N, C-alpha and C positions, 0 to 999 in steps of 0.2 A: 329123361326129363328135358324139355326144351328150355333153354335159357335165353332171355331177352336182355340186352344191354343197351341202354339209352345213352346218348351223348349229344353235345351241342348246345346245352343250356348255358346261361350266363346272365349278366346284368346289362341291360340296354336302356336307353332313353326312350320316352314315348315317341312313337313314329318309327322306331327302329325295326330291324329285321333280324330274325334268327332262323336257322335251319336245324331241326332236331333229326337225329338218326337213331334207328333201333336195329341192332344186328342180332339175328337169331342163330342159335346153334344147338346141337344135341339132338337132331332129328333121327328117328329110327330109319333103317334102310328102306322101309316100304313107304315112307312119307317124305314130303319136302315142304319147304316154306310156302311154296305156291299152292299148296292144298288147303290153306286156311285163310279165312278172312281175318283182317287185323283192325285194330282201333287205337286211338289215342284218348286217354282219359286224364284229367287234371284234378288237383286238389289244392285249393288256396288255403292260406293259413286260417285255422279255426273254422274251416268250412268242410262240407262233405264232398264226395267225389262228383265230378261233372264230366259227362261224356262230351268229347270234343268233335271227333270225326271217326269215320269208318270207311273201309275200302274192301272191295270184293277180291277174289283170288287173282283175277287177271289184271286188276288195276284199272278197269274201264268203268267202274261204277263207284261213286263216292257219295257220302252224305256228311253234312256239317250241322253243328249246333247253330242256332240263330245268332248267338253271341260272337261267333267267329266267321260266319259266312261272308265271303267276299274278301277276307283278309288272310285266311289260312288255306293251305293246299296240302292235301295228303297224297302221297304217291308211294310206289313200291318198285323195287328191282328184284324180281324173283331169282335172277341169276346170281345176285350178290346177297341173297337172304336178308335184305335190308328194307326197312320201312322208313319213310321220311315224313316230316311235317315242316313245311315252309310257312313261316309266320311273318307277316308284314304289317305295317301300321300298328305296331304293338301299343297296347294301352296299359295303364297301371292295373286295371282289373284283370289283365291276363297273367299277373304274377301268381305263380303256382308251381307245384311240382308236377311234371308231366310224365305219364307212364304209358308205355305201349303194352298192348294186350293182344294175345292170340286167341281168337275164338276156337271153340272145340271142333268146328267144322267149316264148311265153305260159305255158310250163310251168316251175314251180319244183320244187326238190328240197331236201331237208335236207342240211346239210353245206356247206362253203365252196364257192361256185360256181366251176366250172372252165370253164363255157361262158357267157360274159358279153359284153355289148357295151361296158359302161362301168363305171368304178369311181371314186368320188369321192376327194377329198383327205383327207376325214375331219374329225371334230371331237372334241376331247379332253374326256373326262368323268373327273373326279377326285372320289372319295368319300373324305373324310378328316375327322378331328375326333373 
């Protein structure tokens, strides 16, 4: 069972920057981190899940929700089994718990993943002040 561990959350003022990381482990010998598309999803207090961004296996194709486009950047380092989300110009409405998600295959799609292998525990981002 693949495990995903997010880190990098915290409390920042509006306009601030944070970089989230998600480290994957527990792959079977016949597969690797680079075999799977990845996504970031968030959940604000008392709200449902919101898809934020997704990236293909090679890291050369990405997509973003309109709410974060131009401010967030998703990337990955397959050699380090790590997914990133660089967040800049943060707004109070970005306050949420952020989760990384591994799709079940190499294809990603926009919207909250329904076909996935693993889902992390999340890291909290709070934008206030």
